[in-house]
N, C-alpha and C positions, 0 to 999 in steps of 0.2 A: 758794442762788443759782447757777446755771450760767451762766457768762459767757464768749462768744467775745471773743477778743482779736484783731481781724483787722487784716492789714497788707496793703493793696491792691498789684494789681501794676504793676511799672514797665514802661513800652514798652521796646523794643529801642533801647537808648540807648547812649552813648560808654562810661559807667561801667557797664552792667549786664554787660559781658563775655560776654554771651550766647553768643557765636561761640566764644570760648575755653573757656568753660566744658565744652563738650562734649568737650575734649581730656583732661579729667582727671576727668569723671563727676560734677561738682558739679551743684547745683541753683541756686543764688545765690551772690553774692559775701557778702554778710553779712546776719546776722538784724536784727531791728527793735528796735535797743537802747531806744528810748523806751518801747515798749509792754512789753516786758520788765522795764524799771525800773519802770513803773506798775503792772504786776503785784504788784510786791512791796510797793505802796502798799495795793493793795486787801485788804478784810477777810480774815483768814486763813480763814476758815469758807466762803468763797464757792469753789466749782468753777472753775476756769479752763483754758480751751482755747486755745492759739495757733494760729492759721490765717495762715500767711504765705502770700498767693496767689502768690508768686516761686516757693514750693516745692510747693506742692499746691492743688487746687480747695477750695472751699467746697462741701461736700455736704449732702445732705438729711438725713443723720444728725446734723451740726453744728446745722443749723436746728431740727430737733426737738428736740434736746437743749437748747438754749440758752433762758434766760429773758431775756437782755440782751446786746448786743454793744457793745464799744467799738472805734473806729475811729480810727486816727492816721495821717496821710499828708501828703506833700509835693506841691508844684504839679505835677509830672510823672504823679503818679499819679491826677489828677483823673477820667478816663476809666473807670478800674477803679473809683473810688471810687462814681460815678453807678451803675456795675452792681451793685456790691455792695449799696448802698442799696435799690435796687430788689429784688433778692433778699431782703432782710431784711423789707422792708416787706409783701411778699406773704404771709409769714409771719407778721406782726404782732409784731415783734420790737422793743422800744423799742432807740433807738439814741444812743449817748454818742459825742461825735467831738471829737478834738483834734489838734493838730500844725500847722504851718506853713500848711497850705493852708486851714485854716478860720480861722486868725488874721484873715485879710482878705478871706475869700470866705464866710463862714458865711452871709451873706443869700441866697447861691445854693443852699443845700441846706435848704430848707424842710421835707424829710421828716424830718431830725435831731430827735431829741426833746430834747436837752441837749448844749449846746456847753461843754467845760472847755477855756477856751483859755489861751494864755501858758504860763507854768511850774508843772506839776502840783504841785510841792511846797507850792505856795499855793493853787491854785484847785480842787484835787482834794478837800482834806479838807472843807470846806463844803459840796460837791455830795455827797459821800457821807454827811454828817451829814444834810441835808436829805433825801436820799433814804430814810435809814432812817427819817425822820418823816413822810415822806407828802408832802414840801413842795419837792421838786426843782424849781428853777427853768428857764427854756430855755437861760439863759447865764450863764458863771462866766467873769470876765476880771480882770485886774489889770495897774496899770501898774509894780507892784512887780517887784523880783529876788529870786530864791530864794538862801537861804543854802545852799550846795552841802553842809554838813556834816550836812544832813537827807536828802540824796539816798540811797535804799537801794540796796544792790548788786542788780543784775539776776537775774531767775529763769531762769537758765540751764537748769533742769531741763525747761521748757517747750517746748524746742527740741531737735532732733537734729543734733549736731555734724557729722555726716558730710554734712549737706546744704550745708554753707557753707565757703568758702574762707578767711575770716578772721573774728574777733570782734571786737567793738569796744568801746572804753571811753572815758570821759570824764573829762578832768582840769579843764579850764575852760570858762567861758562869757563871750562878752564878747570884744571886741577895740579897742586903744587908737586905731586908725586910723578914718578917715572916707571912704571911697571912695563916690563919691556913686551908684554903682550897685549897691551891695551892701546888702542888709537885714538883714545879721548884727546890726549896733548898733541897729537899730530893733527887733529881735526880743530882744536881749539885751545890749544896752546897751555903753557904752565902757570900762567897768572891767572889766577880767577878774577873773573871779571864781574861785576855786581849791576843789578838795575838799582835805579834809586828807589828807597822803600817807598815812597809816597805812589811809584807806578805799580808795585806790587800790592799795596792798598787799594788802589783803583780798579785793578784787575778782580780782586777779590770782591769789591763792592759789585762790580759788573756781574759777577757769577752770581752772587747773593740776590739783588736785584730781579735778576732772571729768573729767581726761583731754585737755584740749587741749595740743596739741604744735604749734601752727603760729603763724601771724602774728596780730598784735594791731593794730587800727588804733586810734590815738587820735584822735577825732572832732573835737577842739577846732578851731574855725575858724582860730584863728592860736595854736599851740602854744606860740609863744615870746613870747606877748602880755605875760606877767608873767616875764620873764627872772630878776628876782632870786628868786622863790620856786623858779623851774624849777631853777636852777643849786645854791642852797644846800640845798634840800629833796628835790624829787622825782627829780631825776637821780641824786643820792648813793645814794638808796634804792633806785632801779632798778638800779644798778650792782651794789649788795649783794645784792638779791634774784635776780640773773641768776647768782650765782655757784654755785648749786647746781641749776639750772634746764637743761633741754635743749629744743631745739627752738623756743624762743619768739623771734620777732623783732618788732620794732615799726615802725610808720612813722605819718606824720602830715601835717598842712600848716603852713605858715608863712610868713613874710614874708620878702621877699628880704633885709633886713637882717641875717638869719641869717649870711650870709657875712661880716659884718663881725666876727664873734666866733669866732675859732679856737676858744679854750678850751670853747664852748658845743657846736661841732660836735664836738670830740672827746670830749666828755663824751656827747653823744646816739649816737655810735658805740659808746661803751665799755658804754652801756646797752642796746644790742641794736637800735638804730635802723638801718634800711636804706634807707629812701626818704622823701621828704618832696615835697609838693605845693605848688608856689609860682604865685600870681597875678602872672605875669610882664605880661600885659597887650598891652603894645604897645612897640615901638622909638622911636615917635613922642613927644618930648619935650612936645610941645604938648598932645597928648591926654591923657598922663599928667598935666600940670597941671590940665586942664579937669577931670578927674574926680576930682580932690584925690586922687590916688595919689602922695602926697609921697615916701613910703618908696622909690618906684622911681626918683624923678628925680635927674640929675646923677650918674649911674653908667654904669659900663661894665657892661652888666648880662650880657654874655657871659663877661666875667672872673671876675663873682661866680658865675654858674653853674657854670664851670668850676672855681673855687674850693672850692665845694661838693661836686662830683665828686671832687675830689683828696683831700678828707677822708673819703671813703668813703661819701657820701650819693648813692643815686641821685635824680635830679630830675625831676619830672613837672610840668608847666606848662599853665598858663591862658593863652589869647589872647584878644583880643577885636577885631573891626573894626566900624566903624559910628560911632566917635566924631565930634561935629560938626568937628573939625578934621582928619579924616583926607582924604588926597587921593587919586586915583587910584593914586598910586605906593604906596600903603600896602600893598597885596595883594603885590607883589614883594618889598617890605621885608620882609614878614612872613616870607613863603617862604625869604628869604636868612637872616634872624636864627634860625628855626626850626632850618635845616640845620645853621648854624654852632654852635649852641648844644649840640648834642647831647642835647637833650631829645627822647628817643624818643616818650613818652606826651605829645604835643603836642594839648591840647583847644583847638580854634578855634572862636569861637561869634560870632554877631552880638550886639552891645549890645540888652541888655534893661533895661527899668525895673519892677523889682518893686515891688508897693506897698508903701508904708511907707518908700522911700528920698527923698533928695532929688532924684534924677534924675526919679523919676516925679511928684513935684509939679512939677517943671519942666516937663516934656513937657505936663503935665495943662494948665497955664498957658498954653502956647504953642499949645495945640489940635494936640497931635503924638500924643497916646495913640491906638493901635490897639485891637483884641481884647485879651483875656486872654495874658499870657505862657504859653508852652506848658510851661515848667520844664525843657525838654530843650535843653541848653546847644549841641547840634551838629544840630539839625534842621533849619537855615537859615532860621528864623522870627524875626520880632521883634515887639514890640508898641509900637514907636515909630516915627514917619516919620524917616528919616535926612536929614540935610541935602544928602548928594551923591546922593540920590533911591534909591529902593527897589529899582529894576531894575540899577542899576549896582552897588549894593553887594552883592546876591545872586549876581550874576554873577562879581565879583571874589572874593567868598568860596568860591563853587564852584572857582574857580581856585587857591584856596589848597590846600582840602581835596584836589583830583586831584593838584596837585604834591606834598604832602608824605606822602601816602599810596599812591601808585602805587609797586610794588614798586622800582623802580630807587633813587628818592629815599629810600624808606624805610629800605630796607638800607643807604644808605649813610649815613644817621643814626646806624644802629645800630653801625655800625664807628667813627664818630666817638666815640659814647658809649663805646664798649670801651676805644678809644684813652686817652680821658681819665679814666676811672674808676678809682679806687684802693680796691678793696674791701677791708674789714678782714677780719682773720682770726677768722672765727664759730665758734663750736662747733657741729658738724653732728651733728643726731641725727634719723636716719630709722628710723622702726619699719616692721614689715612692709608695713602697708597704705599708708603713705606711700611708701614705696619702690616698691610697685606702681603707685601713682598716678602718680609722675614716670617709670616706665617707659613705663607706658600713655600718656602724653604725649609722650614721645620718639618711640616707635614711631608714633604716629598723625599725629606731625607730619612724620614721613618720608613717609608714605603721602598724606595732605592737602597737605603744602606740597611737597614735594620729588619727588613723582611725578605728581600729576594736577593740582596748583595751577599756576595761570599764572605764579606767582612762584618756580616750581622753579628757573631759573637762579640768581636772586639768593640763594635759600636755601643751595644747594650752595656757591656762591661764599662765603657767611658761613660755612657749615658749617666747610669747610676752612680758611678765613681765620682763625678762631677756634683751631681745633686747632692750626695752627702759630704763629700770634703771641700768642695769649694764652689758652691750653689751661686755665687756671685760671678762666676767665669763660665758659667754653662753657655750664653750664647758663643763664647769662644770656642767650647768643645764642639758644638755642632758645626760652626763655620769650619773649622779644621778637618772636621771628619768628610765635609762636602770638598774641600779642598785635596784630601787624600785620594778621594775617588778620581779627580782628575789627574792627580800626579800619576796615579797607577795606570789610567787609561794612556798616558802619555809614555810612562816609561816600560809598559807591558810591551809596547812596539818596537823596544829596542832590544830589551833581554830575551823576548821570543824569537828572534832573528837569528 
């Protein structure tokens, strides 16, 4: 059996870093962890070929070789999914589909032969058994949650490391919180389930032995959801693992209550974590309460963010406008908050209601649902009718993007970050190819940003400010300047429409 594992293409989004990847010669941010893990669950005698459409095209050679195709996708990949399915059906290749997009939208893909939904550890084995007996059903689903001790290590041999910026790993699934706009708990449950620590170490060993010497992203939706296991088991193991390793750094996602635990932040840094994404959402307390974002209430969010920065962790942040309690003043409040916070990578989106969430059900009852959500957090669209009106919301949203990502404001925010950030002393290991990659990025930034870019004045201002004020952070300033170029390209498409 020759099987294609196909990961559809993402559109040009905030997190695609498409315009930044050109500086370092990479093709995509990270490989498809889900498909690589599923690959390890398939029969050993099957021949597998991964086609990440973010890295290369699906060729006629692929199609003529294949007896079957597996597709996994998220909502933002919907357009590429339709195109890929059409290519496969033209060649009469049976299609098996899974992933978040299909969990709630499988009825809209009638061309797919078999849906293997929810967690593959549970639904894939019965599909494979039925397939072998010639009795495979159209759909396999379950309300149960998987025991992560049964999750195999990904098949890293199916990808080329040189194509990607970071590799992914998963320690836990689920989140203890219940934000009404988030579908994490609908898909993965409230109780954070964790992999055995020895499995995580084995996965990291496999990456390292295969030659990986760069960043690793823990894809957990809330890495600190089970703090007890994290502090007593995983982080001590990661600290020990790092002792004889070079070049590996970690990043992840967490809730703002991370700021309450100094010991936890110190352990994260000691284990090699350098950055964390946090859902800040809004400085408006009424809106936080209305969406059940209890963990963000009654806090000085600016102080919390700076406390995390002072412990040596960079903070990336998610922000939302369009809550029912939002007033016209929210747009300026968000701008001022983001600028003061020092969060350079600030993803601001319109409130959306994913299927499976309590917000979705409420909007449905109130007759306020629009078309499908796009899955792109920063494209200026929403699938709900906002109380303030769609036009005022969109115009206010454009104002935020233009303000925080025009060069003067963006570079000012970078300087705020550099003033607050207290970086840890990390072991630096740059092999020849990595050194060349960073040198390429540096010189290209000079040409693209410092010579021909409209941000050139701000670029050189930051360049020399960092050299004289915080020279140790100079690599960060160049990296963030390159990020800013990408973010501006993405956000200009919204604010100029």
